N, C-alpha and C positions, 0 to 999 in steps of 0.2 A: 504494500500500500504506500502510495507516495503522498507528499504534502498536498498536491493539487486535488487529490481525491477527498481529503478531509475538510477542505475549506467550504464554508457554507455558500450557498448560491446567493447571488445578489438579491433575489426575491426575499430571502429571509431577513435581509438588512433594511428593506424598504419599509416605509410607514404603512401600517395597515389602517383600515378604516376605523377600527376601534381606537388605535393610538391617536389618530387625528381627532376623533370625536372627544377623547379624554382631554387632549390638549386644548381643544376649543372650549370645553366646559371649564377647565382651569383658568383660561384667559378671561372667560366671561365672569367667573366668580371673582377673580382678581380685579377686574374692571369695576365691579360693583363695590368691592371693599375699598378700592382707591377712591371711588366717588363718595362713599360714605365718610371716609376719613377726611377727604378734601372739604366736604361740606361742613363738618364739625370743626375743622381747623381754621375756618374763616374767622372764628371768634378769638383765635390765638395768634395766628400769623398769616397775613395775606400771601406771603411768598410760598409758604408750605401749601396753601390752598391752590395756588396757581400751578405749582409743580405736580401735586397729586391729581388735580383736575386734568392736566394735560396727560399724565400717565394713564388715567382712566380712559381717556379718549383713544390713546394709542392701543391700549389693551382691547378696547371695543373693536377696533379695526382688525386686530390680530385674531379675534375670536370668531371671525366669519368662517363658516364651514361650507365647502363647495356644495351647491344645490340645496342647502338647508336654510330655513329662516333663522334670523338672529335669536339668541336665547333671551329670555326676559331679564335675567340678571345683567346681561351685557347692556341692554337698553337702559336699565336703571343706572348703571355705571356711566353711560354716556350722558344721560340727562343731568345727573348730579355733577359729573365732571365739567360739563359745559357751564352749568349754573355757577359752580365754584370758581371756574376760571374767570368768568365775566365779573362776578361779584368781587373777586380778589383784585382784578385790575381797577374796578371802580373804587374799591376801598383804598388802593394805593394812591389814586389821583385825589381822592377826598383828603387823605392825610397830607399830601403835598399842599392842597389848598388851605387846609387848617394851619399848617406851618406858616404859610405866607401871610395869613390873616393875623396870626399871633405876633409875627415880627413887624407888621405894618402899624405905625403909630395911629393911622386913621381909624383903626378898629379898637383902639384902647378903651374908649367910652363904652363900647358894646360889651367888652369883657369885664369892665368894672361893674356894669349893671348886672351882668350874669352872676358875678361873684356875690354882689349884694343880695340878689334874689336867692342864691344858694344858701348864704349865711342866714337869711331870714327864715328859710324853711328848715334847715338842718341845725343851725347854731354856728357860732364862730369857730373858725379853724384854729387849732392850737399848734 
């Protein structure tokens, strides 16, 4: 028996339909998980929300199986990923605008009034 008789045929190394289906399911589940984490990370860090949202979108694209409709978990990941990416970018620009408002002396009376209202409701800051 020679070496060439013992090597497996190329067909044994190729992806089977079951392997592709499992990979598609894993990508769909990971897309959903990234979308959920991206949505909840909006409250902590806009940059994490943007990165996780974009990852959810990429995993959504990778989860497509030939001739099969998209899985529901992949669609949930896409929706949450797109929402998180958009809200993260909007949050970033809002923070830039607030920074410019704080540093602009024209808005100082507005912030003084807001602090007075806050102190009247909560009490003086210590």
